[in-house]
N, C-alpha and C positions, 0 to 999 in steps of 0.2 A: 291580630297582630302580627308584622310583619317585620324581619331582622332585613338587618343591613350587612352588607358586607365588602371590606376591598376586592379591586376590579381582578378575577379571575377569568379563566375562558370562555365562559355560556357566549356564545353568539346570537347577537342582534340585529334584527336588518334595517332596522328603518329609527329615529325616534325624531322629536317632533318639540322644540322650544316653545314655547308659548306666552304671549302676553293673558292677564285679566285685566278685569275692571278697575282692581287694585293700584296699575301704573298710577291713578291718580292722586294717591297717596305720595306720590314722590313727583308732581310739581311743581317745580317749575323742569326739574331735571329732564324729563322725558317727556316732556314738551318734546325735544331734540332726540333722541333715542329712545326702544327700547327697551322696558324693565329691564331685560336678561342683557343689557350692555349697559349697567351700573357697575362701578370699577370697585375691588374689596380685596385688601391683601394685594396680591401680584396680579394679579388676571381679573376678567369680567364675568356676571355669574354663567353669561354662554360660557367661554373658553372654560369655565372649573366646571360644568358639566360634560361638554363634548370629549374633557381629555378622561370621563374614566367611558366612554364610546367610540374607542379608535378603529372598532372596526365599524360601523353603523353609519348610512348615510346621512348624516344632520339637513330638517327641514326646520325655516322658523314661520312660524307667527305673528304677524304685528297689526298696526295701523296701518294702511293704506299707505298713507305720504310719504313715510316713513321706508319702506322697502325699497326704493332706488338706490338707498345713500349704504342698508345695512342688507342687502342680499344681494349675488347678484348671479340666480336664477331662475327671476320671476317669480321664484314662489312655493306656491303650495298646489300638488293635487290636481296638476292640469293634466295628468297622465294616471295611470293608472300603475300602482305604487305593488311592488310584490316585496313576502313577504309581512311577518308582522312591524307594527312601531308602539313606540313609547312615545306616548304624550307625556314628556313634562315641565314644570310648572315653572316659568324664568326668572322668577322671585326667590328659588330654590339655592342656598348655597351648599351647593353638593362637597357633602368628605368623604363618603365613599359609594359604591355605585347597588342600585339596589334591584336585591334581588327578587324581582318580581316574574311570574311564569303565566297565574292566571287569566284570564279573561277579566276586565274591571277596571271599575273605577275609584280611588285611593283615598282615600281622605286625613285628613290633618288638622286636627282640632275649627271639623267644619268648613276647610276650604280643600278643594282641589289638590293634589299636589303632581298623581300620575293617572292616567289613562294607561289600562292596554291595550288595543285589539288586533285579535289574528286577522290575515288576510280578507278572507271572507264574509265579517262585518265592514272590513274600511270599502269594501268595496257597494255598500248598501247604501253607505249614506254620502253627503259632497260638502268635501272640507274646503273651504275659499278662505276663509281669514278671521283673524281670533275670534271674532264672538261666537263662530260656526262652533264652539268646543260647546257651549248651551247644547247642540244639535246632543252630543253625547248619552249629554245626560238622560236624553228622553226615548231611547233604546233600548233600555230595561236590562241595563247591565246588571253582575254583579257586583255592593260596594263591598271596601273595606275601611278597617279604621287601623290606620297606620302613625308610628312612633320615630322620637329620636332623629328627626330631620329639622334643618332650623330655615322657616321661610319666611322670608324678613317681609313683614307689613309699613314699616315706618323707618323714614328717613333714617331717626334712632338705631337702626338694627341695624341698622349696617354701618355704623358707626361702632358698632361698638363691637363687632364682630371683627374692626378690621386688626384689630394686634395679631387674635387667633390665627388669621389667615395665614397673615405674613409669616410665622413661626411653622402652619403646617407648611406650606408651599417650600419657604427656604428647605425644611427638611426633604423636598422631592425634588427641588430645580436646582441646590445649589452642593456642588461635589467640595467634599473634603476637602479634596487635595487642592480647591484654589490655592495658586499663588500670591500671595498681598505684598508687593514692595513697597508701596507708600510708607512715608517718616511720619507715622498718625502716631497716636497715646490710644491704646485699647482698654480696655476697662472691662475685662469677663478672657471667656473664652477665645483664642485670638481663631477659634474655627466656627465662631459661629461671626465671623467676617467675611463678606465675599466680594470684590472688588473686580467690578466689569476690567473691559478694553479698553488702553486709550485713558486710560483713569488718571486723573492730575488732583494733585493735592500738594497744598504751598503748605507752610511748616502752621503749627502750635492748633492741629487738626484733636479731638478727642471724638472717641467711637463709646459709648456704652452698651456691650452685650451683656452686663446683669441681669436683665429684665427680660433679653430676647436679642434676635439677631437683626443684622443691618447688609442691608444688601444695596449694592453700587451699580447703574447701568452703561454699557459702553457709553466711552468719549463724555463723563460727568467733570465738571470740574468745581473742586471745592476750595472754597479762601479760606484765609486767613481765619482765626479765634471760631470756628464754630465746631461745634459740638452736636452730635448725630447721636441718639437712646434709641434700641430697639426696643422691643418691634418694629423697625424702620425701612418700608420700600424706598426703592427712587431709580428712577427707571435711565431711561439714555439721553443722554447728550442735555444734559440739563447745568443748572449755574447755582450752585448753593455759597449765597453771597452773608458770611459770614452768621452763619445762623443758625439759631439754638434749634431742634428738631426732636423732637421725641414722641413715637408710636404713628409714623403720619407712611399714608400712601402716596405715592408721589406720580405721577403720571410722567409721560415721554416730553423734553423740549422743553421744560422748568423754569423759572428764574424763584428764587426763593432766597427768600432774606427777613430778618427778623427770628418772633418766636411764633413757633407752632405749632401747636400739642393734639394729640388725639386725631388727626382730619384724614378726609380725602382731595386730593385733587386729579380732575381727569387735565388728560397732556396737554401741553400751549399754552395755560395759567401761568401767570405771572403774580409774584406777590416779594418784591426786589427789596422795597424797601423798611423802615424800622414798625412794631406794629404788633399786634398776638391778633393769632390767627384759634380759634379754639372749638374741639368736638364741633365741628363744621364739614359739610361736605362744598367742594364747588366744581363745579363742569371746566369745559372747556373754553380756551379765551378770556376766562376772567382777568383782569387787570385791575389788582389791587394799588392803588396811589398810596405814596407816603403817610406812615402815621395808622392809615385806615386799621382798626381795632374792632373787635367782637366779644362781647361777652357770654358765659356760658354758665355763669352761678347770678344767681338772683339774692340781692343782697339780705333775703331774710330768709337762705338756702333752702326756700321750699322747691317742689315739684317745679321742672317748666311747661308750659303750655304753650299749644301750638295751633293755628288756625292750618283748618284742612275744608278748601269750599265755604260754604259759612258755619263749617263747625271747628267748635275748640275745643283739642283735646288733649287731656294729660296725660303727658309723656310719660309720668313716671319717674324723671329720669331729676337726679340735679345737674347731670352736665349736659346743656346741648347749647350749642352757636346760634350758627347757623345756615340757610339753604340756600347757595348762590347760583342762578341760571347759567347756562353757555352765554357767553360774550357781554355779558354783564360786567360794569366799569364801575369805580369808586373816586370819588376827587381826594386830596390830599388834607386830612385828618378827619376820614369822614368813623363815624362809631357805631356801632350796630347793637342794638340791643340782643337779648335772648330768645332764641328760639324765632326769630325770622326770614321772612323767605324772600328773598331777591330775586325776580324774572329774568327770564331770559331778555338778554338786549336792554335792560333797566341801565339806568347812568346815576349815579347815587348821590347827593353830599349833605355835611354834615352832620343830626344825627340822623339815626335812622329807627326808629320808636311803634314802625309799622311794619306789616309786609306792604312791599313794592309792586306793582304789576307790570307785566314784562311790557318792553319798549318802551319805559319811561323814562320819565325825566323827574327826579324827586328829591328838590332840596323843601321842604313842608319848615323846616328847624330854622332855614336860613330867611324864611318869608316868601318861596317865592312858591305860587301855586303847581300843582303836578304839570306837568305835558305831555305828551304824547312825544314819544322816539318818530318820527317820521320815517318811515321805511325805507324810504332811497337811501337816509345816512345814515341810519344800521348798516345798512350792503357797503356804505364806502367806509363807515368805520372796521367792520369786517375783511374788507380787499384792503383795506390799509396792515392790518394788523396781520394780517395773513402771507401778506405779500412781504413781509420784513421775514418771516418764517422760510419762502418761497414756495409758499404753497398760493396757491391762480382760486379766486370764486369757479364755482363750476356753476351748471343752469342747475344741476339737483340738487344743490345744496342752497342755492338762492329759490328756488322753486317754493324748500322747506323752510327757507326763512319768513316766506309768502304767507303760505300755509299760517304761521306760528301765530302771524300777526294778525289773521284774520283770527284764529279763534281765539284771540287770545283780545277781543275787542269790549266781550262785556265786562272781563274782568278788569280792564282801563274804565266800562261806562260806572261800573257799582265805586270804584271808590275817589270820582269825581274828576275826572285825568281832565284837562285843555286839550282842546287841536288845536291851541293858539302855541304861536314859536315862545319856547323856556327861552326863558331871563332871569338871572340872580340878582337878587336885589338890594 
């Protein structure tokens, strides 16, 4: 067993954060990002890892079609690397720097957490893609078992760790000398509130930090009659429209209203109006219409089932809501059952009691057959939404969307999605 320690002066030349096949458990979120770009607390998983290795050169291994959006250097090992390298599973929520000095493979619950190679060993093998990690298993490295780490495997794992991460990262990133000049009511220790630059708050706003801190990013506006309970992180340039927010992580440039609880929102997503979202994970560019709500608790109070590929998983969770992929939209009054997935660029209406495939118009409960969202329409919708935030559709993003459209054809076929134009009956 190897122990873990906080960051010290040990020097490491290189790290490589890699995906493995378990990214599929996090679809549709991971259609449009590597697994290590998933958000938890203040930061994504990659940023948490890199924090503990400020002196090392970072490399990334991911699926090929994501490289142009998530890497600036053409990626990995096209030239010889000098010095040793620590491969790190991108599903790791890193809270301490690992004390690993001996070459070998380090397993946690029979899954690879780390692989440490010295320069000579690395020169003997070519690593160009994320699947090449398997090559390292075959070269006879020494094997170790480790403990005391968090390696997420399912979406509820990351939702469950969100509050812990907000509390931990608040202690790292937030100065206790932060000056809070807002006219708000604070329940608990005022030192557990951090307010960024140019934040505006109307009167009759309450921060409850009795169970954890509240962070508000720069240029965020909080309207009257909002209640924000910690641990909660709200990013920059957000609008909080009379919301009841508890134990959530909200990315930059989001608009939030109604009630949200123990959920994660990536940036540029909107839930402006009344309705409830709980114990859920939402990607980027999601827009939820007025009244959209999800269930996060079964009537029987039993554990919630979740479908991955063709297998039904018992999550073991009494509370778990929904997973909503990037660019998904809901119409007014949409209701989502527990443990459901809404695919990338899916549009949903009515009551959703099944998983919804990507690029799909879904209104079964209203008597309409599921229909494919035409690719040109998906591109137009994204361009309009992004343009409202001053963002222009890039060639790289369009190519990624096209790849996801192709990857998800079987997903739509298996759900009986029609190629005909969608219409509400």
